[in-house]
C-alpha positions in Angstrom: -83.9 -15.1 -33.2 -81.0 -17.6 -34.2 -78.9 -19.7 -32.4 -75.1 -19.7 -32.4 -72.6 -22.2 -30.7 -68.9 -21.0 -30.9 -66.3 -23.7 -30.8 -62.6 -23.7 -31.3 -61.9 -25.8 -34.4 -63.4 -27.4 -37.5 -63.0 -30.9 -35.8 -65.4 -29.6 -33.0 -68.0 -28.3 -35.3 -68.0 -31.3 -37.4 -68.5 -33.3 -34.1 -71.7 -31.4 -33.5 -73.3 -30.7 -36.8 -74.6 -34.6 -36.9 -76.2 -34.1 -33.4 -78.3 -31.0 -33.8 -82.1 -31.4 -35.1 -82.3 -27.4 -35.8 -80.5 -24.8 -37.8 -77.8 -23.5 -35.7 -74.8 -21.4 -36.9 -71.5 -23.0 -35.6 -68.5 -20.5 -35.6 -64.9 -21.5 -35.1 -62.5 -19.1 -33.2 -59.5 -21.4 -34.8 -57.8 -21.4 -31.3 -56.5 -18.4 -29.6 -58.0 -15.2 -30.6 -57.8 -11.7 -29.4 -60.6 -9.9 -27.8 -61.0 -7.5 -30.8 -60.9 -10.3 -33.2 -63.5 -12.4 -31.2 -65.6 -9.2 -31.1 -65.5 -8.7 -34.7 -66.2 -12.3 -35.5 -69.2 -12.4 -33.4 -70.5 -9.1 -34.3 -73.2 -10.4 -37.0 -74.6 -12.7 -34.4 -74.7 -10.3 -31.5 -78.8 -10.6 -31.7 -78.5 -14.6 -31.6 -78.8 -16.8 -28.6 -74.6 -17.8 -28.2 -73.5 -20.6 -26.6 -69.9 -21.4 -26.3 -68.2 -25.1 -26.3 -64.4 -24.9 -25.6 -62.1 -27.8 -24.9 -61.3 -28.5 -20.8 -57.6 -27.4 -21.5 -55.3 -24.1 -21.0 -56.5 -22.8 -24.3 -60.1 -23.7 -23.9 -60.0 -21.9 -20.3 -58.4 -18.6 -22.0 -61.2 -18.5 -24.4 -63.9 -19.0 -21.6 -62.4 -16.0 -19.8 -62.2 -13.9 -22.9 -66.0 -14.5 -23.7 -67.2 -13.5 -20.1 -65.3 -10.4 -20.5 -66.5 -9.8 -24.1 -69.9 -11.6 -24.0 -70.5 -12.0 -20.4 -74.1 -12.9 -21.3 -73.5 -16.2 -23.3 -74.1 -19.7 -22.3 -70.9 -21.6 -21.5 -71.2 -25.5 -22.1 -68.4 -27.2 -20.2 -67.3 -30.7 -21.1 -66.1 -32.7 -18.3 -62.3 -32.5 -17.9 -61.7 -36.2 -18.3 -62.5 -35.7 -22.2 -60.4 -32.8 -22.7 -61.6 -32.1 -26.4 -65.0 -31.3 -27.7 -64.0 -33.5 -30.7 -63.1 -36.4 -28.1 -66.3 -36.3 -25.8 -68.7 -39.0 -26.2 -71.8 -38.1 -28.3 -74.0 -38.8 -25.5 -72.4 -36.4 -23.4 -72.5 -33.6 -26.2 -76.1 -34.5 -26.6 -76.8 -34.1 -22.9 -75.0 -30.7 -22.8 -76.8 -29.3 -26.1 -80.2 -30.7 -24.4 -79.3 -28.6 -21.2 -79.0 -25.8 -23.3 -82.2 -26.1 -24.9 -81.0 -27.3 -28.6 -83.1 -29.8 -30.4 -81.3 -33.1 -30.8 -81.7 -35.9 -33.4 -82.7 -39.4 -32.0 -80.3 -42.0 -31.8 
């Protein structure tokens, strides 16, 4: 079974890629998305272990609620509110969140 992380945008994806020490598919919602579009976006990854990492803002909260409705089994990683955006969250915090979700992380 593969692993998949769902993020909002390309900058979030680019922030996570250098931290991961295993092959992980990272999918961008590109911001606000409908439930139908979200289901279509993740259709090919339903057999994967899916994890989300959205911003700690209004849009991120909407996406978390949408994911809870459409895919209640996914793990949702929550960044601390003080950093607001995934791309602005310190690497150490992101590493710790990924480790908690059982991802293999690069040293350093």
